[in-house]
C-alpha positions as CSV (number, residue, x, y, z in Angstrom):
1,M,6.3,-208.9,16.6
2,K,9.6,-208.5,18.6
3,F,9.6,-205.0,16.9
4,V,6.1,-204.1,17.5
5,D,6.3,-205.1,21.2
6,M,9.5,-202.5,21.3
7,Q,7.0,-200.0,20.3
8,S,5.0,-197.4,22.2
9,V,1.4,-197.3,22.3
10,G,1.2,-194.2,20.4
11,F,3.7,-195.5,17.7
12,R,1.2,-199.0,17.5
13,L,-2.0,-196.4,17.5
14,G,-0.5,-194.4,14.9
15,A,0.4,-197.2,12.7
16,S,-2.6,-198.9,13.0
17,V,-4.6,-195.6,11.9
18,A,-2.0,-194.9,9.2
19,I,-2.8,-198.0,7.7
20,V,-6.4,-197.7,8.0
21,V,-6.4,-194.2,6.5
22,A,-4.0,-195.5,3.8
23,V,-6.6,-198.1,2.7
24,L,-9.4,-195.8,2.9
25,A,-7.7,-193.2,0.8
26,G,-7.1,-195.9,-1.9
27,V,-10.8,-196.9,-1.8
28,S,-11.4,-193.2,-1.9
29,A,-9.3,-192.3,-4.9
30,V,-10.7,-195.3,-7.1
31,A,-14.2,-194.3,-6.1
32,I,-13.5,-190.6,-7.2
33,H,-12.2,-191.8,-10.5
34,Q,-15.1,-193.8,-11.5
35,L,-17.6,-191.4,-10.3
36,D,-15.4,-188.6,-12.4
37,A,-15.3,-191.0,-15.5
38,V,-19.1,-191.5,-15.2
39,S,-19.7,-188.2,-14.8
40,V,-17.5,-186.9,-17.6
41,R,-19.1,-189.2,-20.0
42,G,-22.9,-188.7,-18.9
43,E,-22.0,-184.8,-19.3
44,A,-20.8,-185.2,-22.7
45,L,-23.9,-187.2,-23.5
46,V,-26.2,-185.0,-22.4
47,R,-24.8,-181.8,-23.8
48,E,-24.6,-183.6,-27.4
49,G,-28.1,-184.5,-27.3
50,L,-29.3,-181.1,-26.0
51,R,-27.4,-179.7,-29.0
52,K,-28.8,-181.8,-31.6
53,V,-32.4,-181.3,-30.5
54,T,-31.9,-177.7,-30.3
55,L,-30.8,-177.6,-34.1
56,A,-33.9,-179.8,-35.1
57,R,-36.3,-177.5,-33.5
58,S,-34.3,-174.5,-34.9
59,A,-34.9,-175.9,-38.4
60,Q,-38.3,-177.1,-37.9
61,N,-39.1,-173.3,-36.6
62,D,-37.5,-171.9,-39.3
63,A,-39.4,-174.2,-42.0
64,Q,-42.6,-173.2,-40.2
65,S,-41.9,-169.5,-40.5
66,E,-40.8,-169.5,-44.3
67,A,-44.3,-171.1,-45.0
68,T,-46.1,-168.6,-43.0
69,R,-44.3,-165.8,-44.8
70,L,-45.4,-167.7,-48.4
71,H,-49.0,-167.5,-47.2
72,S,-48.6,-163.7,-46.5
73,L,-47.7,-162.9,-50.1
74,F,-51.2,-163.9,-51.0
75,L,-52.5,-160.7,-49.2
76,L,-50.0,-158.2,-50.7
77,G,-51.0,-157.2,-54.1
78,E,-48.2,-155.0,-55.2
79,R,-44.9,-155.9,-55.4
80,D,-43.2,-153.5,-53.5
81,R,-44.9,-154.7,-50.2
82,R,-43.8,-158.3,-51.3
83,V,-39.9,-157.5,-51.4
84,P,-39.6,-157.5,-47.4
85,V,-41.3,-160.7,-47.4
86,Y,-38.9,-162.4,-49.9
87,L,-36.1,-161.3,-47.8
88,E,-37.4,-162.9,-44.3
89,I,-38.3,-165.9,-46.4
90,D,-34.4,-166.0,-47.7
91,R,-33.2,-165.5,-43.8
92,H,-35.4,-168.3,-42.6
93,R,-34.3,-170.4,-45.3
94,A,-30.4,-170.0,-44.9
95,S,-30.9,-170.5,-41.1
96,L,-32.5,-173.9,-42.0
97,Y,-29.8,-174.4,-44.1
98,A,-27.1,-173.8,-41.3
99,S,-29.2,-176.1,-38.8
100,M,-29.2,-178.8,-41.3
101,M,-25.5,-178.9,-42.2
102,K,-24.9,-178.7,-38.4
103,L,-27.0,-181.8,-38.0
104,I,-25.5,-183.8,-40.8
105,D,-21.8,-182.6,-39.5
106,S,-22.8,-184.3,-35.9
107,A,-24.7,-187.1,-37.4
108,G,-22.9,-190.4,-35.9
109,R,-25.4,-193.1,-35.6
110,E,-27.4,-194.6,-38.5
111,D,-30.9,-193.7,-37.5
112,E,-29.5,-189.9,-37.3
113,R,-28.3,-190.1,-40.7
114,S,-31.4,-191.8,-42.4
115,A,-33.8,-189.1,-40.6
116,L,-31.5,-186.2,-41.8
117,E,-31.4,-187.6,-45.5
118,R,-35.3,-187.7,-45.4
119,I,-35.1,-184.0,-43.9
120,Q,-32.8,-183.2,-46.6
121,K,-35.0,-184.5,-49.5
122,A,-38.1,-182.6,-47.8
123,R,-36.3,-179.6,-47.7
124,E,-35.2,-179.7,-51.4
125,A,-38.9,-180.6,-52.4
126,F,-40.2,-177.7,-50.1
127,N,-37.7,-175.4,-51.5
128,S,-38.8,-176.1,-55.1
129,A,-42.3,-176.1,-54.5
130,S,-42.1,-172.7,-52.8
131,M,-39.8,-171.1,-55.2
132,E,-42.4,-172.2,-58.1
133,A,-45.1,-170.5,-55.8
134,V,-43.1,-167.5,-55.7
135,E,-42.6,-167.5,-59.5
136,L,-46.5,-167.9,-60.2
137,I,-47.3,-165.0,-57.6
138,E,-45.0,-162.7,-59.5
139,L,-46.3,-163.4,-63.2
140,D,-50.2,-164.1,-62.3
141,P,-51.5,-161.0,-60.1
142,D,-54.6,-163.3,-59.1
143,A,-52.2,-166.1,-58.1
144,S,-54.5,-169.0,-58.5
145,D,-52.1,-171.1,-60.0
146,A,-49.7,-170.3,-57.1
147,R,-52.8,-171.2,-54.8
148,K,-52.6,-174.8,-56.2
149,V,-48.8,-174.9,-56.2
150,M,-49.0,-174.3,-52.5
151,L,-51.8,-176.8,-51.7
152,E,-50.6,-179.4,-53.7
153,K,-46.8,-179.1,-53.5
154,T,-45.5,-176.7,-50.9
155,M,-47.5,-177.6,-48.0
156,P,-46.9,-181.5,-48.5
157,A,-43.1,-181.1,-48.8
158,L,-43.6,-179.0,-45.6
159,Q,-45.5,-181.5,-43.4
160,T,-43.0,-184.2,-44.4
161,M,-40.2,-182.2,-43.7
162,L,-41.7,-181.4,-40.2
163,A,-42.5,-185.1,-39.5
164,A,-39.0,-186.1,-40.7
165,I,-37.5,-183.7,-37.9
166,D,-40.1,-184.9,-35.4
167,D,-38.6,-188.4,-36.1
168,L,-35.1,-186.9,-35.4
169,V,-36.4,-185.6,-32.1
170,S,-37.9,-189.0,-31.0
171,A,-34.4,-190.6,-32.3
172,Q,-32.6,-188.0,-30.2
173,A,-35.0,-189.1,-26.9
174,A,-34.2,-192.8,-27.6
175,A,-30.6,-192.2,-27.8
176,A,-31.1,-190.1,-24.4
177,E,-32.8,-193.2,-22.8
178,R,-29.7,-195.6,-24.2
179,Y,-27.3,-193.1,-22.6
180,T,-29.2,-193.1,-19.4
181,A,-29.3,-197.0,-19.2
182,E,-25.4,-197.1,-20.0
183,L,-24.8,-194.4,-17.6
184,T,-27.0,-196.5,-15.0
185,A,-24.9,-199.7,-15.9
186,A,-21.7,-197.5,-15.2
187,Q,-22.6,-196.5,-12.1
188,E,-23.5,-199.9,-10.8
189,R,-20.1,-201.2,-12.2
190,S,-18.5,-198.5,-10.1
191,K,-20.6,-199.2,-7.2
192,Q,-19.7,-202.8,-7.3
193,R,-16.0,-201.8,-7.4
194,I,-16.2,-199.6,-4.8
195,V,-17.6,-202.1,-2.4
196,F,-15.5,-204.6,-3.2
197,L,-12.5,-202.3,-2.5
198,G,-14.0,-201.0,0.5
199,F,-14.5,-204.8,1.9
200,L,-11.0,-205.4,1.1
201,G,-9.7,-202.4,2.7
202,S,-11.9,-203.0,5.7
203,L,-10.4,-206.7,6.0
204,V,-7.1,-205.4,5.9
205,G,-7.5,-202.5,8.2
206,F,-9.3,-204.9,10.5
207,A,-6.5,-207.5,10.6
208,F,-3.6,-204.8,11.2
209,S,-6.0,-203.2,14.1
210,W,-6.4,-206.6,15.8
211,L,-2.7,-207.4,15.5
212,I,-1.6,-203.9,17.2
213,A,-4.9,-204.0,19.7
214,R,-3.9,-207.3,21.0
215,S,-0.3,-206.2,21.4
216,I,-1.7,-203.4,23.7
217,A,-5.0,-205.3,25.2
218,V,-3.1,-208.0,26.4
219,P,-0.7,-206.3,28.5
220,L,-3.2,-204.0,29.9
221,R,-5.6,-207.0,30.7
222,Q,-2.6,-208.6,32.8
223,T,-2.1,-204.8,34.5
224,V,-6.0,-204.7,35.1
225,Q,-5.5,-208.3,37.0
226,F,-2.6,-207.1,38.9
227,A,-5.0,-203.8,40.0
228,D,-7.6,-206.1,41.0
229,M,-5.5,-207.8,43.2
230,I,-4.6,-204.8,45.0
231,A,-8.2,-203.7,45.6
232,G,-8.9,-207.0,47.2
233,G,-6.3,-206.5,49.6
234,R,-3.8,-208.9,48.0
235,F,-0.2,-207.3,47.8
236,D,2.0,-210.1,46.7
237,G,1.0,-210.4,43.2
238,S,4.0,-210.2,40.8
239,L,4.0,-207.4,38.1
240,P,3.1,-208.2,34.5
241,A,6.0,-208.6,32.0
242,G,6.3,-207.0,28.5
243,G,3.7,-204.3,26.8
244,P,4.3,-201.3,25.6
245,R,6.3,-198.5,27.5
246,E,3.4,-196.8,28.5
247,V,1.7,-200.1,30.3
248,K,5.4,-200.9,31.6
249,A,5.1,-197.3,33.2
250,L,1.4,-198.1,34.3
251,T,2.4,-201.1,36.2
252,Q,5.3,-199.7,37.9
253,A,2.7,-196.9,38.8
254,F,0.5,-199.6,40.4
255,S,3.1,-200.9,42.1
256,R,4.1,-197.8,44.1
257,M,0.2,-197.1,44.3
258,R,0.2,-200.7,46.2
259,A,3.0,-199.7,48.6
260,G,1.3,-196.7,49.5
261,I,-2.3,-198.2,49.8
262,A,-0.5,-200.7,52.4
263,S,0.9,-197.6,54.3
264,R,-2.4,-195.9,54.3
265,E,-4.9,-198.4,55.2
266,E,-3.9,-198.7,58.6
267,R,-4.5,-195.0,59.0
268,I,-7.6,-195.2,57.2
269,S,-9.0,-198.0,59.4
270,E,-8.0,-195.5,62.4
271,L,-10.0,-192.6,60.9
272,A,-13.1,-194.7,60.4
273,Y,-13.2,-195.5,64.0
274,R,-11.8,-191.9,65.3
275,D,-13.4,-188.5,65.8
276,P,-10.9,-186.5,63.4
277,L,-11.2,-183.3,65.8
278,T,-10.5,-184.9,69.2
279,G,-8.8,-188.1,68.3
280,L,-11.4,-189.7,70.4
281,P,-13.3,-193.1,69.6
282,N,-16.5,-192.2,67.2
283,R,-19.8,-193.5,67.8
284,S,-19.1,-196.6,65.8
285,L,-16.1,-197.7,67.9
286,F,-18.0,-196.8,71.0
287,G,-20.7,-199.0,69.9
288,D,-18.3,-201.9,69.2
289,R,-16.9,-201.6,72.2
290,L,-19.9,-201.3,74.5
291,R,-21.2,-204.7,72.7
292,Q,-18.2,-206.3,73.6
293,A,-18.0,-205.1,77.1
294,I,-21.8,-206.1,77.6
295,A,-20.9,-209.7,76.0
296,N,-17.8,-210.0,78.6
297,A,-19.7,-209.0,81.5
298,E,-22.9,-211.3,81.1
299,R,-20.1,-214.2,80.9
300,S,-18.4,-212.8,83.9
301,R,-21.3,-211.5,85.6
302,Y,-20.3,-208.2,86.0
303,P,-22.1,-204.7,85.6
304,V,-21.2,-202.2,82.7
305,S,-22.1,-198.6,83.0
306,V,-22.5,-196.2,80.3
307,L,-22.6,-192.2,80.7
308,V,-23.6,-189.9,78.3
309,M,-22.4,-186.4,78.8
310,D,-23.8,-183.2,76.9
311,L,-22.1,-179.7,77.2
312,D,-23.7,-176.8,78.7
313,R,-23.7,-173.3,77.1
314,F,-21.8,-174.9,73.9
315,K,-24.3,-172.7,71.7
316,S,-23.2,-169.8,73.1
317,V,-19.6,-170.4,72.4
318,N,-20.0,-171.0,69.1
319,Q,-22.6,-168.0,68.6
320,V,-20.3,-165.4,70.7
321,L,-17.0,-166.6,69.6
322,G,-17.2,-168.2,66.7
323,Y,-16.5,-171.9,65.6
324,E,-13.2,-172.0,65.9
325,Y,-13.2,-171.3,69.5
326,G,-16.0,-174.2,69.7
327,D,-13.7,-176.9,68.2
328,K,-10.8,-175.6,70.6
329,L,-13.1,-176.0,73.6
330,L,-14.0,-179.7,72.2
331,K,-10.3,-180.7,72.4
332,G,-9.9,-179.1,75.7
333,V,-12.8,-181.0,77.1
334,A,-11.5,-184.2,75.4
335,A,-8.0,-183.9,76.9
336,R,-9.8,-182.9,80.8
337,L,-12.1,-186.3,80.2
338,K,-9.2,-188.8,79.5
339,E,-7.0,-187.0,82.0
340,A,-10.2,-187.3,84.9
341,L,-11.0,-191.1,84.1
342,P,-9.5,-193.1,86.9
343,R,-8.7,-196.2,84.6
344,K,-7.0,-196.3,81.3
345,S,-9.1,-199.0,80.2
346,D,-12.1,-196.9,80.4
347,T,-13.5,-195.6,77.1
348,V,-14.3,-191.8,76.4
349,A,-15.8,-191.2,73.0
350,R,-17.4,-188.1,71.1
351,L,-20.6,-189.3,69.6
352,A,-21.5,-186.0,67.8
353,G,-21.3,-182.2,68.4
354,D,-20.8,-181.4,72.0
355,E,-22.0,-185.2,72.8
356,F,-19.6,-187.3,74.7
357,A,-19.8,-190.8,76.1
358,I,-18.0,-192.8,78.6
359,L,-17.9,-196.7,79.0
360,L,-17.1,-198.2,82.2
361,A,-16.7,-201.6,82.5
362,S,-17.2,-203.7,85.6
363,Q,-18.6,-200.8,87.5
364,D,-22.4,-200.5,88.8
365,V,-24.6,-197.3,89.0
366,R,-23.2,-196.3,92.1
367,E,-19.5,-196.5,91.0
368,A,-20.4,-194.6,87.6
369,T,-22.2,-191.7,89.6
370,G,-18.7,-191.4,91.3
371,V,-17.0,-191.1,88.0
372,A,-19.6,-188.7,86.9
373,N,-18.9,-186.3,89.8
374,R,-15.2,-186.8,89.0
375,L,-15.8,-185.6,85.1
376,L,-18.0,-182.7,86.1
377,R,-15.0,-181.7,88.8
378,S,-12.7,-181.7,86.2
379,L,-14.7,-179.3,83.8
380,A,-15.4,-177.0,87.1
381,S,-12.7,-174.8,86.3
382,P,-12.6,-172.2,83.3
383,M,-10.8,-173.3,80.3
384,T,-8.4,-170.5,78.5
385,L,-9.2,-170.7,74.7
386,D,-6.7,-168.0,73.0
387,G,-6.9,-165.7,76.0
388,Q,-10.6,-166.1,76.7
389,L,-12.0,-167.7,79.9
390,V,-14.7,-169.9,79.1
391,D,-16.7,-171.4,81.7
392,V,-18.1,-175.1,80.4
393,G,-20.5,-177.1,82.6
394,A,-22.3,-180.5,81.5
395,S,-25.2,-182.8,82.1
396,I,-24.4,-186.5,82.4
397,G,-27.1,-189.6,82.2
398,I,-26.2,-192.5,83.5
399,A,-27.4,-196.4,82.5
400,S,-26.2,-200.0,83.6
401,S,-26.4,-203.4,82.2
402,P,-28.0,-205.7,83.2
403,E,-30.6,-203.1,85.4
404,H,-31.0,-200.9,82.6
405,G,-30.6,-203.4,79.4
406,R,-28.7,-206.0,77.9
407,E,-28.3,-204.3,74.2
408,A,-25.8,-201.7,73.6
409,S,-28.5,-199.5,71.3
410,L,-31.0,-199.8,74.3
411,L,-28.3,-198.8,77.0
412,L,-27.1,-196.0,75.0
413,A,-30.4,-194.5,74.6
414,R,-31.3,-194.9,77.9
415,A,-28.2,-193.0,78.9
416,D,-29.4,-190.3,76.7
417,A,-32.8,-190.1,78.2
418,A,-31.2,-189.8,81.7
419,M,-29.0,-187.0,80.4
420,D,-32.0,-185.1,79.1
421,A,-33.6,-185.3,82.5
422,A,-30.3,-184.0,84.1
423,R,-30.5,-181.1,81.8
424,R,-34.0,-180.3,82.2
425,A,-33.9,-180.8,86.1
426,K,-30.3,-178.6,86.0
427,T,-29.0,-181.4,88.5
428,G,-25.9,-182.3,86.5
429,I,-26.3,-185.9,86.9
430,A,-29.4,-188.4,86.2
431,V,-29.7,-192.1,86.7
432,F,-31.9,-194.1,84.2
433,D,-35.5,-194.3,85.6
434,P,-38.3,-196.0,83.7
435,A,-40.7,-192.9,84.3
436,M,-38.1,-191.1,81.8
437,E,-39.6,-193.5,79.1
438,A,-43.4,-192.6,79.9
439,D,-42.4,-189.2,79.2
440,S,-41.1,-190.4,75.8
441,E,-44.4,-192.1,75.2
442,G,-46.2,-189.1,76.6
443,T,-44.0,-187.2,73.8
444,V,-44.9,-189.4,71.1
445,S,-48.7,-189.2,72.2
446,L,-48.5,-185.5,71.9
447,L,-46.8,-185.4,68.6
448,S,-49.6,-187.6,67.2
449,E,-52.2,-185.5,68.8
450,L,-50.7,-182.2,67.1
451,R,-50.7,-184.0,63.7
452,R,-54.3,-184.7,63.9
453,A,-54.9,-180.9,65.1
454,V,-53.4,-179.6,62.1
455,A,-55.3,-182.2,59.8
456,E,-58.8,-181.8,61.8
457,E,-58.3,-177.9,62.0
458,Q,-58.2,-177.8,65.9
459,L,-55.6,-175.1,65.6
460,I,-57.4,-171.5,65.6
461,L,-55.5,-167.9,64.7
462,F,-55.8,-165.2,66.7
463,F,-54.6,-161.6,65.7
464,Q,-53.1,-158.9,67.8
465,P,-53.1,-155.3,66.3
466,K,-50.1,-153.6,65.8
467,V,-50.6,-149.8,66.0
468,N,-48.7,-147.3,63.6
469,F,-47.9,-144.5,66.2
470,G,-47.5,-142.0,63.2
471,S,-50.8,-142.3,61.5
472,K,-52.6,-143.6,64.7
473,R,-54.3,-146.5,62.7
474,C,-53.8,-150.2,62.5
475,D,-52.6,-151.6,59.2
476,S,-51.1,-154.7,60.5
477,V,-51.7,-157.5,62.9
478,E,-49.6,-160.1,64.5
479,A,-51.1,-163.9,63.8
480,L,-51.0,-166.3,67.0
481,V,-51.9,-169.7,67.0
482,R,-54.1,-171.3,69.7
483,W,-55.0,-174.9,69.9
484,Q,-58.4,-175.9,70.6
485,H,-58.3,-179.3,72.0
486,P,-61.6,-181.5,71.9
487,E,-60.7,-182.8,75.4
488,R,-58.6,-180.0,77.3
489,G,-59.9,-177.2,75.8
490,M,-57.8,-173.8,74.8
491,I,-54.4,-174.7,75.0
492,P,-52.0,-172.0,75.0
493,P,-48.9,-171.8,72.7
494,D,-46.1,-172.1,75.5
495,Q,-47.7,-175.6,76.1
496,F,-46.9,-177.0,72.7
497,I,-44.8,-174.8,70.5
498,P,-41.4,-175.4,72.3
499,F,-42.4,-179.2,71.9
500,A,-43.2,-178.9,68.2
501,E,-40.0,-176.9,67.5
502,H,-38.2,-179.5,69.7
503,T,-39.4,-182.6,67.3
504,G,-39.4,-180.4,64.0
505,F,-43.3,-180.7,63.7
506,I,-43.1,-176.6,64.0
507,R,-42.4,-176.4,60.1
508,E,-46.0,-177.8,59.6
509,I,-47.5,-175.4,61.9
510,T,-45.9,-172.6,60.3
511,K,-47.2,-173.6,56.9
512,W,-50.4,-173.7,58.3
513,V,-50.2,-170.5,59.8
514,I,-49.0,-168.9,56.3
515,D,-51.9,-170.5,54.6
516,K,-54.5,-169.7,56.9
517,S,-53.3,-165.9,57.4
518,L,-53.2,-165.5,53.7
519,A,-56.6,-166.4,53.3
520,Q,-57.6,-164.5,56.0
521,I,-55.9,-161.4,54.3
522,V,-58.0,-162.2,51.2
523,S,-61.1,-162.3,53.4
524,W,-60.6,-159.0,54.9
525,R,-60.0,-157.4,51.6
526,R,-63.2,-158.5,50.2
527,A,-64.7,-156.9,53.5
528,G,-62.9,-153.3,52.9
529,L,-60.1,-154.2,55.3
530,N,-56.3,-153.7,54.0
531,I,-54.7,-155.4,56.5
532,G,-50.9,-157.0,56.7
533,V,-50.3,-159.9,58.6
534,A,-46.8,-160.6,60.8
535,I,-46.1,-164.3,60.9
536,N,-43.5,-165.9,63.8
537,V,-40.8,-168.0,61.8
538,S,-38.3,-170.3,64.0
539,A,-35.0,-171.9,63.6
540,R,-36.4,-175.0,62.3
541,D,-38.3,-173.1,59.8
542,L,-35.5,-171.0,58.3
543,V,-33.1,-174.0,57.7
544,Y,-36.1,-175.5,55.9
545,E,-34.8,-175.0,52.3
546,D,-38.4,-175.0,50.6
547,L,-39.6,-172.3,52.8
548,P,-39.1,-169.1,50.5
549,S,-40.6,-171.4,47.9
550,F,-43.5,-172.6,50.0
551,V,-44.3,-168.9,50.6
552,D,-44.0,-167.9,47.1
553,D,-46.6,-170.7,46.0
554,K,-49.0,-169.6,48.6
555,L,-48.8,-166.0,47.5
556,L,-49.4,-166.8,44.1
557,E,-52.4,-169.3,45.2
558,H,-54.1,-166.5,47.0
559,G,-53.1,-163.7,44.4
560,L,-51.4,-161.7,47.2
561,G,-48.4,-159.3,47.0
562,A,-45.3,-160.5,49.0
563,D,-45.6,-157.2,51.3
564,R,-48.9,-158.1,52.6
565,I,-47.0,-160.4,55.2
566,T,-44.2,-159.7,57.5
567,L,-42.1,-162.8,58.9
568,E,-40.9,-162.3,62.4
569,V,-37.5,-164.0,63.2
570,T,-36.2,-164.3,66.6
571,E,-31.9,-163.6,67.2
572,S,-31.5,-167.1,68.5
573,A,-33.1,-168.6,65.3
574,V,-30.8,-166.9,63.0
575,M,-27.8,-167.7,65.2
576,D,-28.6,-171.3,65.5
577,D,-27.0,-171.4,61.7
578,P,-26.3,-168.1,60.7
579,K,-25.2,-169.0,57.1
580,R,-28.4,-170.8,56.3
581,A,-30.8,-168.5,57.8
582,C,-29.4,-165.3,56.3
583,E,-29.6,-167.2,52.7
584,A,-33.1,-168.1,53.6
585,L,-33.9,-164.4,54.4
586,K,-32.0,-163.2,51.5
587,R,-34.4,-165.5,49.3
588,L,-37.7,-164.0,51.1
589,A,-36.2,-160.7,51.0
590,K,-36.1,-161.1,46.8
591,L,-39.5,-162.3,46.8
592,G,-40.6,-159.0,48.6
593,V,-41.6,-160.4,52.0
594,R,-41.0,-158.0,54.7
595,L,-38.8,-159.3,57.6
596,S,-38.5,-158.5,61.4
597,V,-36.0,-159.3,64.0
598,D,-38.2,-160.4,66.9
599,D,-37.5,-160.3,70.6
600,F,-34.5,-158.0,70.0
601,G,-32.0,-158.0,72.7
602,T,-32.7,-161.3,74.2
603,G,-30.0,-163.2,72.3
604,Y,-26.5,-163.2,71.6
605,S,-26.4,-161.8,68.0
606,S,-23.7,-159.4,67.0
607,L,-24.6,-155.9,65.1
608,A,-22.1,-157.1,62.4
609,Q,-24.5,-160.1,62.1
610,L,-27.7,-157.8,62.1
611,K,-26.2,-155.6,59.3
612,R,-26.0,-158.5,57.2
613,M,-29.6,-159.5,57.5
614,P,-32.1,-158.0,55.1
615,V,-34.4,-156.8,57.4
616,Q,-36.8,-153.8,57.6
617,E,-37.8,-154.1,61.1
618,M,-36.7,-154.6,64.5
619,K,-39.3,-155.6,67.6
620,I,-38.3,-155.1,71.5
621,D,-39.2,-157.7,73.7
622,K,-41.7,-157.1,75.9
623,S,-39.5,-158.0,78.8
624,F,-37.7,-154.5,78.2
625,V,-41.0,-152.7,77.8
626,L,-43.4,-154.1,81.0
627,E,-41.5,-152.2,83.4
628,L,-40.4,-149.4,81.4
629,P,-42.0,-146.6,83.6
630,T,-40.3,-147.8,86.8
631,N,-37.1,-149.4,85.5
632,P,-34.3,-147.1,84.7
633,N,-32.3,-149.8,83.0
634,D,-35.0,-150.7,80.6
635,T,-35.5,-146.8,79.9
636,V,-31.9,-146.8,78.5
637,I,-32.1,-150.0,76.6
638,V,-35.5,-149.2,74.7
639,R,-34.2,-145.7,73.8
640,S,-30.8,-147.1,72.7
641,T,-32.5,-149.7,70.8
642,I,-34.8,-147.3,68.9
643,N,-32.0,-144.8,68.2
644,L,-29.7,-147.9,66.7
645,A,-32.5,-149.1,64.9
646,H,-33.2,-145.8,63.0
647,S,-29.6,-145.4,62.5
648,M,-29.6,-148.5,60.6
649,G,-32.8,-147.6,58.6
650,L,-35.0,-150.2,60.4
651,E,-38.4,-149.5,61.8
652,V,-39.2,-150.3,65.4
653,V,-42.1,-152.4,67.0
654,A,-42.6,-152.6,71.0
655,E,-44.4,-155.4,72.4
656,G,-46.0,-155.6,75.8
657,I,-47.6,-152.0,76.2
658,E,-49.8,-152.5,79.2
659,D,-50.4,-149.0,80.1
660,A,-50.8,-145.5,78.8
661,Q,-47.6,-144.1,80.5
662,T,-45.6,-146.7,78.6
663,L,-47.2,-145.8,75.2
664,S,-46.7,-142.2,75.8
665,L,-43.0,-143.1,76.7
666,L,-42.3,-145.0,73.3
667,Q,-44.4,-142.6,71.3
668,G,-42.1,-139.8,72.7
669,W,-38.8,-141.6,71.7
670,G,-39.9,-142.2,68.4
671,C,-41.1,-145.6,68.4
672,D,-42.7,-146.5,64.9
673,F,-45.4,-149.2,66.1
674,G,-46.5,-150.8,69.2
675,Q,-48.7,-153.8,70.3
676,G,-49.9,-155.0,73.8
677,Y,-52.9,-155.4,75.9
678,F,-53.4,-151.8,76.4
679,L,-54.3,-151.4,72.8
680,S,-55.9,-154.7,72.4
681,K,-55.6,-158.1,73.4
682,P,-55.1,-161.1,70.9
683,L,-58.5,-161.3,69.3
684,P,-60.2,-164.1,67.0
685,A,-60.8,-163.0,63.3
686,P,-64.6,-161.6,63.6
687,Q,-63.8,-159.6,66.8
688,L,-60.5,-158.2,65.3
689,E,-62.9,-156.8,62.4
690,A,-65.2,-155.2,65.1
691,W,-62.3,-153.7,66.8
692,L,-60.8,-152.2,63.5
693,R,-64.1,-150.8,62.5
694,G,-65.4,-149.5,65.7
695,H,-62.9,-148.9,68.7
696,S,-59.4,-148.4,67.5
697,Q,-59.8,-144.8,67.0
698,K,-61.4,-144.5,70.4
699,M,-58.5,-146.3,72.4
700,L,-56.1,-144.1,70.6
701,A,-57.8,-141.0,71.5
702,A,-58.4,-142.2,75.1
703,A,-54.6,-143.0,75.5
């Protein structure tokens, strides 16, 4: 075993495999030899038996043919006609004799020799009788005596010979059965030998394999135990001794890994509690420190204050300058916040995105407000990012323990609510007030009512015509949702759509609008109106990965082509997450859905981004159209936008047309479509049908 211990795993495995292969090769050789022997013997027996049966049948046929020719002699009166028959009789007799000689020569068993003797005697008697019959036929033209010889001697001799031949064939069949039994017995003996040798070879192979496997497994088991100690944080274990060269190399690698893990654990622990971008504590570490500060404050009866800060215009920096500048801005803000804190013991953390939190131990609301003002002043001056000056502002919410709560999560949530209030009021700083929670409860109530509105069909669709300036017809409308509240009456969209977008419930409303719009298109089609519908899509909808699949399913459900709907997407919706938004738009365009950029000119999108969007239409925001006849700046913007869109192969829709002069200007500048109260206000489906049938041409003519 010492020699084996010195060898590598490869040598050991190779030796084990070689032994097993050698044993299997020996067993296979014996098995092949046995099978070959049985096969050769069986083939010889079968071949010899078939030859004898063939000879016997040939002799039988020759005898029957000879008898048939003898009978035909009685029908031939002239001798010249009998001569050819005599020749046939001689040929069959010679063939019969040759077959008999071959059978006699190959006879080996006693039963074969006895049967052949009977056949030979019967053949001699048949030959004698047939010769006698032939002689009588030649002597007596009437052949009466010959017939008598045929009946009394020739035919009985023939039957005796044929019976003897049948006995020979039966003997051969019996011999074949014996041969088969012998082959079966030989095969069984071969099988027993093969099974015995296979069992013996398996034992030998198993024994060698077990010995070699044990010489590998034991050191490996010790190495695994060593690795488990490292995994458990115990770095003082000793290296396993002995084993193959590969196992020794493995244990040495584990030893180096142990040293590396020990040196990196401290770094990993730091990364788990630090924001990798700014190096500030993350939410987890901030929560731990806040809980500890609250516990210490309760024992010493000192206050603890939390500030939650959210940057203003951070989204614009990402959209305009790019995400690299956004990261640089976050680093710069982190540096300014740390520098602005009055005490080194205060903690500033990055919670997520552009949201920061500050922990102020032993400071009440008044003192925390002073720190908040100091932080805002530190952000007042612009930051320089690779030569770009960026103005940064912030909104800060303040909550203090024990005044506003004694739990870390509650205190942080209330500071966050105060920050939201400061951002909405644009005051910069807000201290938590219980009324803010009332607003939160109202939000929950409104969300519940919105869910009920969708479930109970309280939402209603209005449709505003989009007039084609080229054909002077209306072949599409924009779907606008209204809320018919059972208690509050008709609620306009600006009072619930922003809330729905903020909470994410806008996805459910959009799905409802798509489904109902498609159903309305089908209804109009049955009424003889071929009208398409434009549907607004929000940023939340675009990042909803199943939106294209949902649209496809609904189109199939209603039996409509994708070209019957247009999805209108705002610039800001795309810029919230350009990559995911463009991917969703490409999937929708692949379905054949028409896409439009809504409210163009109000966001921060770039032309490069617009070129990558698979859109067919650009919609000018109504803020540029309402004062078009009197505002030169709006005139320049609208005309430039129309020319730009046409140069990019896009059609242009102008919304907010309120008078005939605006309509005339837009038509003169080549605008493709228009909508607004001058053409038609948003209408319920029945009133829209009446407008389409009776009023559209009249209104266009008056314009």
